[in-house]
C-alpha positions as CSV (number, residue, x, y, z in Angstrom):
1,M,13.8,-20.3,-22.7
2,S,11.5,-22.2,-19.9
3,P,9.3,-20.6,-17.1
4,S,12.0,-22.0,-14.4
5,D,14.7,-19.8,-16.0
6,F,13.0,-17.0,-13.8
7,R,13.5,-15.0,-10.6
8,S,11.7,-12.1,-8.9
9,D,12.3,-10.8,-6.0
10,D,8.7,-8.9,-5.5
11,A,6.2,-10.6,-8.0
12,G,3.1,-9.1,-6.5
13,A,4.7,-5.6,-7.9
14,G,3.4,-6.4,-11.6
15,V,7.0,-7.1,-13.2
16,C,7.4,-10.5,-14.3
17,P,10.7,-12.5,-13.2
18,A,13.6,-11.6,-14.9
19,P,15.9,-14.3,-16.5
20,M,18.6,-15.9,-13.9
21,E,21.7,-17.8,-14.2
22,P,21.9,-21.2,-12.8
23,Q,23.2,-21.9,-9.6
24,Q,27.0,-23.0,-9.8
25,S,28.2,-25.7,-7.2
26,R,32.0,-26.8,-6.5
27,R,30.8,-30.3,-7.4
28,E,27.1,-31.0,-8.9
29,R,26.1,-34.1,-9.3
30,R,22.6,-33.4,-10.3
31,S,21.3,-34.3,-13.2
32,N,19.6,-30.8,-13.8
33,Q,20.7,-27.8,-13.3
34,R,19.1,-25.3,-10.0
35,Y,17.9,-21.6,-10.7
36,G,17.6,-19.7,-7.4
37,I,14.3,-18.6,-8.5
38,E,12.4,-16.6,-5.1
39,L,8.9,-16.4,-5.5
40,N,6.0,-16.3,-2.5
41,F,3.2,-19.2,-2.9
42,D,0.4,-21.1,-0.8
43,L,0.7,-24.6,-0.2
44,F,-2.3,-26.5,-0.1
45,H,-2.7,-30.5,1.1
46,L,-4.4,-32.7,-1.7
47,W,-6.6,-35.0,-0.3
48,G,-8.7,-37.2,-2.9
49,A,-9.6,-35.8,-6.0
50,N,-10.7,-32.4,-6.0
51,H,-10.5,-31.7,-1.8
52,L,-7.6,-28.9,-1.3
53,I,-6.6,-28.2,2.5
54,W,-4.8,-24.9,2.9
55,A,-1.6,-25.4,4.7
56,G,0.4,-21.9,4.9
57,A,2.5,-19.7,2.6
58,G,6.3,-19.7,2.2
59,R,8.5,-19.1,-0.5
60,T,10.6,-20.8,-2.7
61,R,14.4,-21.0,-2.6
62,N,15.5,-23.0,-5.7
63,W,13.8,-24.6,-8.8
64,S,15.1,-27.6,-11.4
65,R,13.1,-28.9,-14.3
66,N,11.6,-31.9,-12.0
67,S,11.9,-30.2,-8.1
68,I,11.5,-27.4,-6.0
69,L,13.4,-26.0,-2.7
70,I,10.9,-24.3,-1.0
71,E,11.3,-22.5,2.7
72,W,8.8,-24.3,4.9
73,D,9.2,-24.6,8.8
74,K,6.4,-26.7,9.7
75,P,6.4,-30.7,9.2
76,L,5.5,-32.2,5.8
77,A,4.9,-36.4,5.5
78,P,7.6,-37.5,2.9
79,A,5.2,-38.9,-0.3
80,G,2.3,-36.7,0.6
81,S,0.7,-34.8,-2.0
82,V,0.6,-30.8,-2.5
83,E,-0.3,-28.1,-4.5
84,L,1.9,-24.9,-4.6
85,V,-0.1,-22.0,-6.4
86,V,2.8,-19.5,-7.3
87,R,2.7,-16.2,-7.8
88,W,4.7,-15.6,-11.1
89,C,4.1,-12.2,-11.3
90,A,0.7,-9.9,-11.6
91,G,-2.6,-11.5,-12.8
92,V,-0.4,-14.9,-13.4
93,Q,0.1,-17.9,-11.2
94,L,1.9,-20.8,-11.5
95,V,0.2,-24.4,-10.4
96,V,2.2,-27.2,-9.2
97,V,1.2,-30.4,-8.2
98,G,3.5,-32.6,-6.5
99,R,5.1,-35.1,-4.2
100,I,6.9,-34.4,-0.9
101,L,10.5,-35.7,-1.3
102,A,12.3,-34.7,2.1
103,C,11.6,-32.0,4.6
104,E,14.9,-31.2,6.1
105,P,15.9,-28.2,8.0
106,R,17.1,-26.3,4.8
107,G,13.6,-26.7,3.3
108,A,11.4,-29.1,1.8
109,V,12.2,-30.4,-1.5
110,I,8.9,-31.2,-4.1
111,R,9.0,-33.3,-7.2
112,I,6.8,-31.6,-9.7
113,V,4.5,-34.0,-11.3
114,R,2.5,-31.4,-13.3
115,R,2.7,-27.6,-13.9
116,R,0.5,-24.9,-15.5
117,F,0.0,-21.1,-15.6
118,R,-2.9,-20.0,-15.0
119,G,-4.1,-16.1,-15.3
120,R,-6.1,-14.1,-12.6
121,P,-8.1,-11.8,-15.1
122,D,-9.4,-10.2,-11.7
123,L,-5.5,-8.9,-11.0
124,I,-4.7,-7.7,-14.2
125,A,-5.9,-3.9,-14.8
126,T,-6.6,-3.6,-18.1
127,P,-5.9,0.5,-19.2
128,E,-8.8,2.3,-21.0
129,P,-7.7,3.5,-24.6
130,A,-6.7,7.5,-24.6
131,E,-9.1,8.1,-27.6
132,P,-12.0,5.9,-29.0
133,P,-11.3,4.4,-32.4
134,V,-12.8,6.5,-35.2
135,G,-16.2,6.4,-35.8
136,Q,-17.1,5.0,-32.0
137,V,-18.3,7.3,-29.1
138,R,-17.1,6.3,-25.8
139,A,-19.8,5.7,-23.1
140,G,-19.4,7.4,-19.7
């Protein structure tokens, strides 16, 4: 199962997205199935190799293997490069670098160029063990 097979109603609640069925349409012509995954993200415009300009936040509507449809009400220039930082679940982000294919009233379509998961250790709460291991004394 791939990361695009998941959905979350509240990704910030510390629960990883749950498996989801593909969206079925009456007459699908796409080569890849689409999945209704709704997650919050931050969008950055890419300028040069290392320059990111924050453009705002939004929500994904559906995903396929190669593209993402996002809810976005601001104009995006077709063929522009963007980076989406998707809040996958507590402590985990999915960073997607892509190209804008279309910006329509229903949303913007982003073609995925590359993607990677990134952990956010500062967001992960690590509970302390209830008892110290045998032979060790807990500092405190």
